KOLPAFI-36403 format. One line per field, with one value per atom (N, C-alpha, C): chain; residue number from 1; y, x, z; residue in one letter. Coordinates in Angstrom, 2 decimals, always signed. Layout:
BEGIN
unit (A:...)
pos (NUM:...)
c2 (Y:...)
c1 (X:...)
c3 (Z:...)
code (A:...)
This chain:
BEGIN
unit (A:A:A:A:A:A:A:A:A:A:A:A:A:A:A:A:A:A:A:A:A:A:A:A:A:A:A:A:A:A:A:A:A:A:A:A:A:A:A:A:A:A:A:A:A:A:A:A:A:A:A:A:A:A:A:A:A:A:A:A:A:A:A:A:A:A:A:A:A:A:A:A:A:A:A:A:A:A:A:A:A:A:A:A:A:A:A:A:A:A:A:A:A:A:A:A:A:A:A:A:A:A:A:A:A:A:A:A:A:A:A:A:A:A:A:A:A:A:A:A:A:A:A:A:A:A:A:A:A:A:A:A:A:A:A:A:A:A:A:A:A:A:A:A:A:A:A:A:A:A:A:A:A:A:A:A:A:A:A:A:A:A:A:A:A:A:A:A:A:A:A:A:A:A:A:A:A:A:A:A:A:A:A:A:A:A:A:A:A:A:A:A:A:A:A:A:A:A:A:A:A:A:A:A:A:A:A:A:A:A:A:A:A:A:A:A:A:A:A)
pos (1:1:1:2:2:2:3:3:3:4:4:4:5:5:5:6:6:6:7:7:7:8:8:8:9:9:9:10:10:10:11:11:11:12:12:12:13:13:13:14:14:14:15:15:15:16:16:16:17:17:17:18:18:18:19:19:19:20:20:20:21:21:21:22:22:22:23:23:23:24:24:24:25:25:25:26:26:26:27:27:27:28:28:28:29:29:29:30:30:30:31:31:31:32:32:32:33:33:33:34:34:34:35:35:35:36:36:36:37:37:37:38:38:38:39:39:39:40:40:40:41:41:41:42:42:42:43:43:43:44:44:44:45:45:45:46:46:46:47:47:47:48:48:48:49:49:49:50:50:50:51:51:51:52:52:52:53:53:53:54:54:54:55:55:55:56:56:56:57:57:57:58:58:58:59:59:59:60:60:60:61:61:61:62:62:62:63:63:63:64:64:64:65:65:65:66:66:66:67:67:67:68:68:68:69:69:69:70:70:70:71:71:71:72:72:72:73:73:73)
c2 (-1.19:+0.00:+1.25:+2.19:+3.41:+4.33:+5.04:+6.01:+7.22:+7.66:+8.85:+10.08:+10.94:+12.17:+13.33:+14.37:+15.57:+16.61:+16.99:+18.06:+19.31:+20.45:+21.72:+22.62:+23.32:+24.20:+25.54:+26.60:+27.93:+27.97:+28.41:+28.38:+29.75:+29.83:+31.05:+30.91:+29.91:+29.73:+30.89:+31.41:+32.57:+32.32:+31.33:+31.16:+29.71:+29.42:+28.06:+27.68:+28.65:+28.37:+27.86:+28.44:+27.99:+26.55:+26.28:+24.93:+23.92:+24.31:+23.44:+23.09:+24.07:+23.83:+22.86:+22.80:+21.88:+20.55:+20.42:+19.20:+17.95:+18.00:+16.81:+16.40:+17.35:+16.91:+16.40:+17.01:+16.54:+15.20:+15.02:+13.72:+12.61:+12.90:+11.90:+11.57:+12.58:+12.38:+11.72:+12.22:+11.71:+11.01:+11.12:+10.47:+11.41:+11.24:+12.06:+11.88:+12.97:+12.91:+12.93:+12.94:+12.95:+14.31:+15.34:+16.70:+17.66:+18.86:+19.89:+21.25:+22.26:+23.63:+24.49:+25.32:+26.27:+27.66:+28.13:+29.45:+30.57:+30.28:+31.32:+31.62:+30.75:+31.00:+32.00:+32.82:+33.79:+33.14:+31.91:+31.19:+30.43:+30.44:+29.62:+28.20:+27.66:+26.43:+25.19:+24.45:+23.15:+22.10:+21.13:+20.03:+18.75:+17.98:+16.69:+15.61:+14.65:+13.54:+12.26:+12.11:+10.93:+10.73:+9.50:+9.18:+8.72:+8.83:+8.25:+9.28:+10.55:+11.58:+12.43:+13.09:+13.96:+15.42:+16.25:+17.70:+18.16:+17.66:+18.05:+17.68:+16.51:+16.09:+17.04:+17.46:+18.39:+19.74:+20.26:+21.56:+21.51:+20.44:+20.31:+20.18:+19.45:+19.32:+20.68:+21.44:+22.78:+23.71:+23.63:+24.45:+24.13:+22.85:+22.42:+22.97:+23.24:+23.80:+25.33:+25.91:+27.37:+28.05:+27.30:+27.86:+27.51:+28.23:+27.95:+27.25:+26.48:+25.82:+25.79:+26.22:+26.25:+25.56:+24.55:+23.77:+24.66:+24.47:+25.16:+24.12:+24.44:+23.47:+23.20)
c1 (+0.84:+0.00:+0.88:+0.55:+1.33:+1.04:+2.09:+1.93:+1.16:+0.15:-0.61:+0.13:+0.46:+1.16:+0.26:+0.26:-0.49:+0.49:+0.32:+1.13:+0.26:+0.86:+0.13:+0.77:-0.09:+0.38:-0.32:+0.43:-0.14:-0.54:-1.77:-2.24:-2.73:-3.00:-3.57:-5.07:-5.68:-7.14:-7.82:-8.90:-9.57:-11.04:-11.68:-13.12:-13.52:-14.79:-15.29:-15.18:-15.29:-15.13:-13.72:-12.74:-11.35:-11.21:-11.82:-11.76:-12.38:-13.47:-14.12:-13.17:-12.37:-11.43:-10.31:-9.93:-8.85:-9.38:-10.70:-11.28:-10.94:-11.16:-10.90:-9.43:-8.48:-7.08:-6.64:-7.10:-6.70:-7.36:-8.61:-9.26:-8.55:-8.12:-7.40:-6.06:-5.40:-4.06:-4.08:-4.90:-4.86:-6.14:-7.20:-8.45:-9.41:-10.67:-11.71:-11.70:-11.78:-11.78:-10.40:-9.36:-7.98:-7.33:-8.13:-7.61:-8.71:-8.28:-9.23:-8.59:-9.44:-8.96:-9.65:-8.87:-9.42:-9.30:-10.39:-10.38:-10.39:-10.71:-10.73:-9.35:-8.38:-7.02:-6.32:-5.43:-4.70:-3.93:-3.48:-2.70:-3.57:-4.90:-5.81:-5.27:-5.09:-4.34:-5.01:-4.20:-4.58:-3.90:-4.68:-4.13:-4.35:-3.28:-3.30:-3.08:-4.00:-3.90:-3.56:-2.31:-1.91:-0.41:+0.00:+1.42:+1.89:+1.01:+1.31:+1.66:+1.79:+2.11:+3.27:+3.90:+5.02:+4.58:+5.38:+5.15:+5.11:+6.03:+6.09:+4.81:+4.27:+3.02:+1.87:+1.79:+0.74:+0.92:+2.14:+2.43:+2.09:+2.45:+2.18:+0.68:-0.05:-1.50:-2.18:-1.75:-2.32:-1.95:-0.72:-0.24:-1.04:-1.30:-2.06:-3.49:-4.02:-5.37:-5.34:-4.13:-4.01:-3.76:-3.32:-3.10:-1.72:-1.28:+0.01:-0.20:+0.80:+0.83:+2.27:+2.49:+3.84:+3.77:+4.59:+4.56:+4.93:+4.19:+4.51:+4.72:+5.55:+5.91:+4.77)
c3 (+0.00:+0.00:+0.00:-0.84:-0.94:+0.24:+0.65:+1.71:+1.17:+1.93:+1.52:+2.02:+1.11:+1.42:+1.04:+1.85:+1.50:+0.99:-0.26:-0.84:-0.91:-0.65:-0.71:-1.76:-2.50:-3.57:-3.50:-3.72:-3.94:-5.41:-5.69:-7.07:-7.54:-8.83:-9.43:-9.63:-9.02:-9.10:-8.39:-8.99:-8.41:-8.03:-8.65:-8.44:-8.70:-8.45:-8.69:-10.17:-11.07:-12.49:-12.79:-12.11:-12.27:-11.78:-10.64:-10.07:-11.04:-11.67:-12.65:-13.79:-14.22:-15.33:-14.97:-13.70:-13.31:-12.79:-12.64:-12.08:-12.89:-14.20:-15.02:-15.00:-15.25:-15.22:-13.85:-12.77:-11.44:-11.11:-11.50:-11.28:-12.04:-13.26:-14.06:-13.43:-12.85:-12.30:-10.93:-10.02:-8.64:-8.19:-8.98:-8.64:-7.92:-8.23:-7.61:-6.10:-5.38:-3.93:-3.30:-4.12:-3.61:-3.70:-3.88:-3.92:-3.49:-3.06:-2.63:-2.82:-3.07:-3.23:-2.17:-1.50:-0.53:-1.13:-1.75:-2.38:-1.36:-0.11:+0.92:+1.48:+1.23:+1.72:+0.79:+1.33:+0.50:-0.65:-0.42:-1.44:-2.42:-2.21:-3.03:-3.05:-1.87:-1.66:-2.25:-2.99:-3.53:-2.67:-2.18:-1.41:-2.20:-2.29:-2.99:-1.95:-1.90:-0.94:-1.69:-2.03:-2.80:-2.71:-2.60:-2.62:-3.98:-4.98:-6.29:-7.36:-6.99:-7.98:-7.49:-8.44:-8.10:-8.18:-7.57:-7.65:-9.10:-9.91:-11.32:-12.06:-11.79:-12.44:-12.10:-10.85:-10.43:-11.11:-11.09:-11.71:-13.20:-13.88:-15.31:-15.60:-14.77:-14.95:-14.80:-13.81:-13.58:-14.75:-15.19:-16.32:-17.58:-17.81:-18.97:-18.96:-17.77:-17.64:-17.63:-17.68:-17.74:-16.41:-15.40:-14.07:-13.55:-12.53:-11.92:-10.59:-10.21:-8.90:-8.43:-7.20:-6.63:-5.27:-5.10:-3.84:-2.66:-1.58:-0.33:+0.74:+1.69:+2.74:+3.69)
code (X:X:X:X:X:X:X:X:X:X:X:X:X:X:X:X:X:X:X:X:X:X:X:X:X:X:X:X:X:X:X:X:X:X:X:X:X:X:X:X:X:X:X:X:X:X:X:X:X:X:X:X:X:X:X:X:X:X:X:X:X:X:X:X:X:X:X:X:X:X:X:X:X:X:X:X:X:X:X:X:X:X:X:X:X:X:X:X:X:X:X:X:X:X:X:X:X:X:X:X:X:X:X:X:X:X:X:X:X:X:X:X:X:X:X:X:X:X:X:X:X:X:X:X:X:X:X:X:X:X:X:X:X:X:X:X:X:X:X:X:X:X:X:X:X:X:X:X:X:X:X:X:X:X:X:X:X:X:X:X:X:X:X:X:X:X:X:X:X:X:X:X:X:X:X:X:X:X:X:X:X:X:X:X:X:X:X:X:X:X:X:X:X:X:X:X:X:X:X:X:X:X:X:X:X:X:X:X:X:X:X:X:X:X:X:X:X:X:X)
């Protein structure tokens, strides 16, 4: 069984419409229910709950949807 790791990213997401645009690529990459976006945080924080993806994969998926993601500690 893979270790579940929570990765956090600062994103350029601004609204629910933005979240809708990244839903399909993130669901394909990490699976539905394995990620969440907090639009109320100053960083518009994206949390990934998966041990099966890399930071680069997340950044590229977000970039492909037209948004930025930068890992935060």
